[in-house]
C-alpha positions as a Python dict, from the first residue, in 0.01 Angstrom:
ca = {
    (1, 'X'): (0, 0, 0),
    (2, 'X'): (157, 75, 337),
    (3, 'X'): (37, 58, 698),
    (4, 'X'): (180, 300, 954),
    (5, 'X'): (213, 256, 1330),
    (6, 'X'): (335, 538, 1555),
    (7, 'X'): (495, 485, 1895),
    (8, 'X'): (708, 666, 2149),
    (9, 'X'): (462, 920, 2282),
    (10, 'X'): (419, 990, 2650),
    (11, 'X'): (430, 1246, 2927),
    (12, 'X'): (741, 1460, 2965),
    (13, 'X'): (832, 1779, 3147),
    (14, 'X'): (905, 2097, 2960),
    (15, 'X'): (1262, 2097, 2834),
    (16, 'X'): (1266, 1720, 2802),
    (17, 'X'): (1294, 1495, 2499),
    (18, 'X'): (1101, 1219, 2327),
    (19, 'X'): (1164, 1015, 2014),
    (20, 'X'): (865, 913, 1809),
    (21, 'X'): (878, 624, 1565),
    (22, 'X'): (665, 559, 1259),
    (23, 'X'): (698, 196, 1154),
    (24, 'X'): (567, 88, 816),
    (25, 'X'): (476, -237, 651),
    (26, 'X'): (557, -316, 290),
    (27, 'X'): (863, -367, 76),
    (28, 'X'): (870, -26, -95),
    (29, 'X'): (908, 195, 212),
    (30, 'X'): (1200, 385, 62),
    (31, 'X'): (970, 516, -211),
    (32, 'X'): (743, 699, 37),
    (33, 'X'): (767, 1052, 159),
    (34, 'X'): (683, 1044, 529),
    (35, 'X'): (553, 1345, 718),
    (36, 'X'): (458, 1410, 1079),
    (37, 'X'): (151, 1614, 1166),
    (38, 'X'): (3, 1695, 1505),
    (39, 'X'): (-334, 1794, 1639),
    (40, 'X'): (-393, 1962, 1972),
    (41, 'X'): (-737, 1967, 2137),
    (42, 'X'): (-963, 2219, 1968),
    (43, 'X'): (-712, 2293, 1693),
    (44, 'X'): (-669, 2186, 1333),
    (45, 'X'): (-411, 1929, 1239),
    (46, 'X'): (-82, 2096, 1150),
    (47, 'X'): (243, 2010, 975),
    (48, 'X'): (546, 1930, 1189),
    (49, 'X'): (821, 1778, 974),
    (50, 'X'): (867, 1573, 658),
    (51, 'X'): (1134, 1366, 489),
    (52, 'X'): (1133, 1301, 118),
    (53, 'X'): (1144, 959, -42),
    (54, 'X'): (1456, 1038, -245),
    (55, 'X'): (1760, 1230, -134),
    (56, 'X'): (1650, 1254, 226),
    (57, 'X'): (1543, 1616, 199),
    (58, 'X'): (1386, 1730, 526),
    (59, 'X'): (1134, 2004, 600),
    (60, 'X'): (1021, 2156, 929),
    (61, 'X'): (754, 2385, 1059),
    (62, 'X'): (898, 2706, 1191),
    (63, 'X'): (775, 2632, 1542),
    (64, 'X'): (987, 2315, 1570),
    (65, 'X'): (1291, 2397, 1358),
    (66, 'X'): (1607, 2361, 1560),
    (67, 'X'): (1433, 2148, 1825),
    (68, 'X'): (1296, 1853, 1624),
    (69, 'X'): (1486, 1626, 1386),
    (70, 'X'): (1326, 1387, 1138),
    (71, 'X'): (1521, 1093, 1002),
    (72, 'X'): (1457, 763, 831),
    (73, 'X'): (1603, 414, 835),
    (74, 'X'): (1476, 244, 521),
    (75, 'X'): (1634, -86, 624),
    (76, 'X'): (1404, -84, 928),
    (77, 'X'): (1104, 68, 748),
    (78, 'X'): (1096, 338, 1014),
    (79, 'X'): (1094, 717, 1034),
    (80, 'X'): (1190, 889, 1358),
    (81, 'X'): (1105, 1226, 1504),
    (82, 'X'): (1352, 1330, 1771),
    (83, 'X'): (1193, 1603, 1980),
    (84, 'X'): (1415, 1807, 2211),
    (85, 'X'): (1351, 2113, 2428),
    (86, 'X'): (984, 2026, 2439),
    (87, 'X'): (734, 2295, 2531),
    (88, 'X'): (379, 2268, 2667),
    (89, 'X'): (254, 2394, 2330),
    (90, 'X'): (397, 2080, 2168),
    (91, 'X'): (125, 1881, 2344),
    (92, 'X'): (-81, 1705, 2078),
    (93, 'X'): (-158, 1376, 1912),
    (94, 'X'): (118, 1314, 1659),
    (95, 'X'): (43, 1134, 1334),
    (96, 'X'): (267, 1011, 1058),
    (97, 'X'): (145, 1012, 700),
    (98, 'X'): (280, 872, 376),
    (99, 'X'): (253, 917, 4),
    (100, 'X'): (455, 731, -255),
    (101, 'X'): (699, 921, -476),
    (102, 'X'): (575, 1252, -338),
    (103, 'X'): (772, 1575, -376),
    (104, 'X'): (493, 1830, -351),
    (105, 'X'): (360, 2049, -72),
    (106, 'X'): (460, 1861, 239),
    (107, 'X'): (248, 2067, 474),
    (108, 'X'): (-82, 1988, 302),
    (109, 'X'): (-239, 1697, 486),
    (110, 'X'): (-486, 1642, 202),
    (111, 'X'): (-198, 1514, -13),
    (112, 'X'): (-133, 1203, 197),
    (113, 'X'): (-324, 883, 149),
    (114, 'X'): (-185, 669, 432),
    (115, 'X'): (-207, 760, 800),
    (116, 'X'): (-119, 604, 1132),
    (117, 'X'): (-345, 596, 1435),
    (118, 'X'): (-151, 863, 1627),
    (119, 'X'): (47, 878, 1948),
    (120, 'X'): (-17, 1121, 2234),
    (121, 'X'): (256, 1360, 2344),
    (122, 'X'): (192, 1559, 2662),
    (123, 'X'): (440, 1820, 2785),
    (124, 'X'): (387, 1948, 3137),
    (125, 'X'): (502, 2289, 3252),
}
């Protein structure tokens, strides 16, 4: 079992940067695929980026590719989402999710059984 805590959200101007962190409890963090999702007001939750438990494979939504970078530090039980060139449409609550030994469809939020509480990102124009 793993508990996830997101941090790093805030208010930033368009074109700015933020780094989100997803810190996890537990001794088997390296065995979890970790994925970021986001939900804007009035919209469904959507996939942002994921990093696999083995090999460090990374996956991105088309809307963030080239601007966002996901990485993990298993020694610190933490996954990061570096967000650059932020746009007002990136405004949302960002959640990290986890599933152990998962190599399936990263963008399907139904596949994840552990979730954090979310962190708000607001990008002003």
